[in-house]
C-alpha positions, 0 to 999 in steps of 0.5 A: 045919544051914546051918553043916554044909552050909557047912562041907561045901561049903567042905571040898570047894571050898577045894582047888578054889579053891586050884588055880584061884588057883595056875593063874591066877598061873601063867598070868599069870606065863607071859604076862609071861615070854613077853614078855621073854627071861626064859625064858633065866633060867629055863633057867639056874636049872633047870640050876643046880638040876639040877646041885645035885640030882645032886651031892646024890643022888650025894654029890659033896661037892666039887661040893656044897661049891663050889656052896654056896660060890659060890651067893651069887655065882651069885645076884648074877651072875644078877641082873646078867646078867639085870637088863634082863629082871628090870626088865621083869618087875617093870615088867609086875607093877607095871602092876597089871593082873593081874586085868584081862583087857581093856586098859582104856586110854582110847580113841584117835582113830586116824584122824589117826594112820593118815592120817599114817602112810599119807602118811609111808609113801608119801613114805618119811619115817622116823618113830616114833610112840609111843602110850602105854598104862598105863606112864608115859613121863615119862623118855622125854618129858623127852628131847624137846621138850614140845608138849602139842598137839592130835593132828592129821595135819597136825602129825604130817606137819610134825614128820616133814618133812625140814626139821623139827628134831624129825623124827629123834626119836619123837613121844609121843601120849597120848589126843588129845594130842601130848605131846612130839616129838624124843624118844629111845627105849632101843635093844633089847638083843636079839641076834637082831634082823634086821641090816637093821633100823635105829636106828628099829626097834631103838628101837621094839622097845627101848621095847616091851620096857620098857613097854606102849606101842605104837610105829608105825615108818615106814622111811626106806629103803622106806616099810615100816610096822612095829608094836612092842608087848609086846616084839615087832616086826611088820614090813611091815604094810599100812594095813588091817593096822595099823588092825585091830591098833590097834583090837584093841589099844585095844579100839575097836569099830565104834560107837566108831569111828562116834562118833569120825568124827562128832566 
């Protein structure tokens, strides 16, 4: 009796489970694609498939022959042209967070970072502060000077002071440590980025395109504060805006904030 009930249940539940898994995979894939420019890759692929389908339906043998002949070359060309996008997609997949809806990152003590950003903005001192998450930044860290120092506002302000030899690069922060300073970040390859953005903003966006890091930028021209993450750049934020976004991204609640302040 039990076996019959289980078989009957599984007979109807299996299609539903199949649909749920496929929907989940499509949803997670969509989240990855919208964080890159891979939509262009999909459009190009759809166009090529559509042309092939039309040629097959209307028996356009010459076109079919040409597409069959050049199809391997088209695949290689797509891989070369969209190599940055493909790398970003596989990087996202390699993070291994498909089944985790929360970020799961270890919490930062953000008070020192926020205080230093506020001072740097008032003094109009250009700066780049990278907050690492899941994806390692070893290649970026190796381009700068290793510090492994305790995180503090005074040290961040010293690094980005005018006389410092490290102020032109980026600071890498992991948990409560300043891991390195004077690091070089990859520049964004987006062609539609604002022309008014300087090297710092392009570098912040470039790293946000390739990793899941969160990058804080202070403009040297007007002191505007920007935040880059998930292949997007949000410009001219206020201190409360930055604070709230960082708390949301790192899932820091009020209880954790009070505990951090007491420490």
